[in-house]
C-alpha positions as a printed Julia matrix, in Angstrom:
283×3 Matrix{Float64}:
 -74.08  -54.22  -39.02
 -74.47  -58.04  -38.76
 -73.38  -59.15  -35.32
 -72.42  -63.57  -34.28
 -72.78  -65.43  -31.53
 -70.63  -65.07  -30.04
 -70.42  -61.17  -30.26
 -73.41  -60.83  -29.27
 -72.5   -62.85  -26.2
 -69.88  -60.13  -24.97
 -72.12  -57.82  -24.9
 -74.52  -58.8   -22.04
 -77.86  -59.16  -22.62
 -79.82  -55.94  -22.67
 -77.34  -54.42  -25.68
 -78.11  -58.19  -27.13
 -81.46  -58.06  -26.89
 -82.08  -54.35  -28.49
 -79.9   -55.7   -31.28
 -81.85  -58.75  -31.91
 -84.89  -56.94  -31.53
 -83.93  -54.62  -34.25
 -83.03  -51.35  -31.67
 -80.26  -49.19  -31.78
 -78.27  -49.23  -29.31
 -78.02  -46.42  -26.87
 -74.28  -44.13  -27.32
 -71.97  -45.39  -25.18
 -73.85  -49.13  -24.54
 -71.4   -50.86  -27.08
 -68.23  -48.52  -27.54
 -65.98  -49.99  -29.34
 -67.7   -52.4   -31.44
 -67.34  -51.97  -35.1
 -70.43  -51.47  -37.39
 -68.53  -51.29  -40.73
 -65.42  -52.2   -42.07
 -62.38  -51.52  -41.1
 -60.27  -49.72  -43.83
 -56.3   -50.99  -44.61
 -53.64  -48.69  -45.0
 -49.99  -49.33  -45.83
 -46.99  -48.02  -43.94
 -45.57  -46.81  -46.41
 -41.81  -47.97  -44.66
 -42.35  -50.9   -46.18
 -41.3   -49.45  -49.25
 -39.46  -47.13  -48.41
 -36.77  -47.0   -51.03
 -39.5   -46.78  -54.07
 -40.69  -44.26  -52.23
 -36.94  -42.05  -52.24
 -37.21  -42.65  -55.71
 -40.55  -41.7   -56.83
 -43.7   -41.24  -54.34
 -45.81  -40.67  -56.87
 -45.45  -43.14  -58.64
 -45.11  -45.48  -55.79
 -49.05  -44.21  -53.81
 -50.75  -44.51  -57.83
 -50.14  -48.47  -57.62
 -50.43  -48.36  -53.78
 -54.38  -47.05  -54.51
 -54.53  -49.31  -57.09
 -53.23  -52.18  -55.38
 -56.78  -51.29  -53.44
 -55.3   -49.46  -50.24
 -57.26  -47.23  -48.35
 -54.27  -44.94  -46.78
 -50.86  -44.58  -46.16
 -49.03  -43.91  -42.76
 -45.87  -41.74  -43.32
 -42.73  -42.77  -42.19
 -40.7   -38.95  -43.23
 -42.25  -37.47  -46.46
 -39.34  -37.27  -48.7
 -38.99  -33.31  -49.19
 -42.72  -32.87  -50.49
 -44.16  -30.03  -48.29
 -47.6   -30.84  -46.26
 -50.08  -29.27  -49.24
 -47.15  -30.93  -52.01
 -48.27  -34.82  -49.7
 -52.11  -33.95  -49.73
 -52.55  -33.05  -53.6
 -50.83  -36.51  -53.83
 -53.18  -38.07  -51.62
 -56.2   -36.6   -53.46
 -54.99  -37.27  -56.96
 -54.68  -41.07  -55.53
 -57.98  -41.64  -53.62
 -55.81  -41.92  -50.43
 -56.71  -41.19  -46.82
 -53.26  -40.02  -45.0
 -53.77  -43.02  -41.68
 -51.0   -41.33  -39.64
 -47.6   -40.31  -39.63
 -44.06  -42.45  -37.98
 -42.76  -39.25  -35.97
 -39.83  -38.35  -33.51
 -40.97  -37.58  -29.91
 -39.07  -34.46  -29.88
 -41.7   -32.88  -32.82
 -44.42  -33.71  -29.96
 -43.04  -31.26  -27.75
 -42.51  -26.54  -27.38
 -42.61  -25.15  -30.19
 -42.85  -27.81  -32.89
 -45.72  -28.96  -31.29
 -47.53  -26.28  -32.68
 -45.73  -26.91  -35.97
 -45.61  -30.72  -36.14
 -49.9   -30.06  -35.6
 -50.33  -27.65  -38.95
 -48.28  -29.9   -41.25
 -50.89  -32.89  -40.6
 -54.17  -31.14  -40.21
 -53.02  -30.38  -43.73
 -53.11  -33.79  -44.74
 -55.74  -34.86  -43.27
 -53.97  -36.76  -40.45
 -55.21  -37.31  -36.78
 -52.78  -39.66  -35.33
 -49.48  -38.7   -34.68
 -47.24  -41.74  -33.61
 -44.48  -42.08  -31.79
 -42.52  -44.71  -34.14
 -39.13  -45.63  -30.86
 -38.0   -44.74  -27.95
 -35.07  -45.62  -26.48
 -35.26  -48.5   -24.43
 -34.29  -46.36  -21.14
 -37.31  -45.31  -20.59
 -38.1   -49.09  -19.63
 -35.56  -48.98  -16.94
 -38.11  -48.67  -14.08
 -41.41  -48.45  -13.27
 -40.81  -44.82  -12.2
 -39.04  -43.95  -15.6
 -42.71  -45.57  -17.67
 -44.34  -43.34  -15.53
 -42.02  -40.51  -15.78
 -42.9   -40.38  -19.94
 -46.03  -41.76  -19.94
 -46.5   -38.73  -18.87
 -45.24  -36.55  -21.31
 -48.08  -38.56  -23.97
 -50.13  -37.68  -21.46
 -49.82  -33.88  -21.77
 -49.48  -34.22  -25.31
 -52.56  -36.24  -26.06
 -54.59  -32.55  -23.72
 -52.53  -30.44  -26.02
 -53.97  -32.85  -29.02
 -57.76  -33.09  -27.86
 -58.73  -29.56  -29.01
 -57.41  -30.51  -32.2
 -58.93  -34.04  -32.14
 -55.88  -35.24  -32.81
 -54.12  -38.36  -30.72
 -50.77  -39.18  -30.05
 -49.54  -42.47  -29.98
 -46.95  -45.19  -29.48
 -46.02  -48.89  -31.8
 -44.35  -51.1   -30.55
 -41.24  -52.58  -30.77
 -39.57  -55.37  -29.57
 -37.58  -53.82  -26.65
 -41.48  -52.31  -25.19
 -41.65  -56.09  -24.43
 -39.14  -56.49  -21.75
 -39.92  -56.76  -18.14
 -39.93  -54.69  -15.25
 -41.46  -56.0   -11.89
 -42.99  -58.89  -13.98
 -45.16  -56.8   -16.83
 -44.07  -56.02  -20.27
 -42.41  -52.5   -20.6
 -44.75  -51.96  -23.27
 -48.46  -52.58  -20.58
 -47.13  -50.52  -18.04
 -47.29  -47.24  -20.49
 -50.7   -47.4   -21.48
 -51.01  -48.4   -18.2
 -50.04  -45.03  -16.83
 -51.26  -43.02  -19.98
 -54.47  -41.44  -20.91
 -57.14  -43.28  -23.11
 -56.78  -40.32  -25.65
 -52.9   -42.2   -26.25
 -53.06  -44.44  -29.29
 -51.55  -47.93  -28.73
 -50.31  -48.93  -31.5
 -49.12  -52.48  -31.35
 -47.67  -54.15  -34.04
 -48.28  -57.98  -34.58
 -45.18  -58.93  -35.71
 -42.4   -57.0   -33.28
 -44.58  -57.88  -30.71
 -44.47  -61.91  -30.93
 -41.08  -61.63  -31.91
 -39.35  -60.32  -28.82
 -42.04  -62.32  -26.27
 -45.02  -60.29  -26.38
 -48.61  -61.25  -26.4
 -50.44  -58.66  -28.62
 -53.73  -60.85  -27.88
 -53.6   -60.14  -23.66
 -52.52  -56.32  -24.54
 -54.91  -55.59  -27.13
 -57.83  -56.63  -24.41
 -57.02  -55.22  -21.81
 -56.42  -51.85  -22.73
 -60.18  -51.84  -24.7
 -60.95  -49.07  -27.14
 -57.07  -47.65  -27.67
 -56.03  -49.8   -30.17
 -56.86  -47.15  -32.63
 -54.49  -47.71  -35.7
 -53.08  -51.62  -35.47
 -50.04  -52.72  -37.8
 -50.46  -56.41  -39.6
 -47.61  -57.76  -39.82
 -46.7   -61.07  -39.66
 -44.56  -63.1   -37.4
 -42.79  -66.74  -38.15
 -42.98  -69.0   -41.43
 -40.66  -69.15  -43.95
 -38.88  -65.98  -44.93
 -41.29  -65.72  -47.45
 -43.75  -65.0   -46.24
 -46.71  -61.54  -46.27
 -49.53  -61.27  -43.95
 -51.42  -64.33  -43.91
 -48.65  -66.92  -44.24
 -47.15  -67.63  -40.9
 -47.71  -68.29  -37.22
 -50.05  -65.07  -36.22
 -53.65  -65.93  -35.0
 -55.38  -63.23  -38.05
 -58.67  -64.66  -37.02
 -58.11  -64.04  -33.07
 -56.44  -61.04  -34.09
 -59.91  -59.41  -36.54
 -62.01  -60.82  -33.94
 -61.05  -58.57  -30.6
 -60.1   -55.78  -33.09
 -63.35  -55.83  -34.05
 -65.1   -55.92  -31.12
 -62.93  -54.34  -28.2
 -59.93  -52.7   -29.53
 -61.74  -49.86  -31.07
 -59.42  -50.04  -34.77
 -59.99  -47.42  -36.52
 -57.31  -48.95  -39.3
 -55.25  -51.64  -40.11
 -52.08  -50.65  -41.44
 -49.9   -53.63  -43.33
 -46.33  -53.46  -42.53
 -43.68  -55.73  -44.11
 -39.92  -55.83  -44.02
 -38.54  -59.17  -44.45
 -36.3   -58.7   -47.0
 -36.83  -61.64  -49.42
 -39.74  -60.79  -52.77
 -39.75  -56.91  -53.62
 -41.3   -54.01  -51.25
 -44.38  -53.28  -53.5
 -45.01  -57.41  -54.68
 -44.81  -58.57  -51.11
 -46.81  -55.35  -50.0
 -49.68  -55.72  -52.73
 -49.95  -59.85  -52.15
 -49.97  -58.7   -48.06
 -53.37  -56.56  -49.25
 -54.47  -59.42  -51.61
 -54.7   -62.1   -48.74
 -56.5   -60.45  -45.94
 -58.57  -59.9   -49.21
 -59.11  -63.62  -49.32
 -59.53  -63.7   -45.35
 -62.51  -61.0   -45.56
 -60.95  -58.03  -44.84
């Protein structure tokens, strides 16, 4: 494991001294520092029309590009066993799935757990919630408790519930973003799936949120903000070095997940370019 001077300063004198002396730190001394490269997956919503036409072909192309995993947003009428076999055939892992909150409640939860166990996915990410959840601090807390209850049920299965950022999550309630209030009232087992582009475009501060909730960002959506209409990851206004530093020190990030939604270019061409530029940035 390599570690920069800046990272050493963040760890404190005891842990830093142990690292410099070649002593492996005790468990818990540096719980969030990534000691291995974080793999890169693709949110298949980026290429959804291609997936509808030829899911096996898309997965083959995505793997050849160099992506290591995919996050689903729909299953294209495939069974869990079929998806598992397609992933295995292409050497891909499932790094998440975007689903509705409804399939994590009541009798549906058991079905959702079994489906995702089959495809090898531990991250059950709610893709979107109506903005009504953010009407007040009380409504935020009410919904947060629903996620806490789901998280507690998933723990025995070594699975995680999470919530994905959209623009409406960055309205303010008494001076604070609804997004931050939601995660302030959820347990550590509720993943904060930051979407950098969505957050910035809505006036949020993704870096501040990532820092405020250390260890909560197990998967992060890499989406560009600003720049020309053709901008892919690395060609806009996102401060990528700062994002990577936070994710790889205190974020607890296990997967970077590319998502690209701009209409310019072709979907498969765009996500290929995203990955190429990430590799140029050392990822």
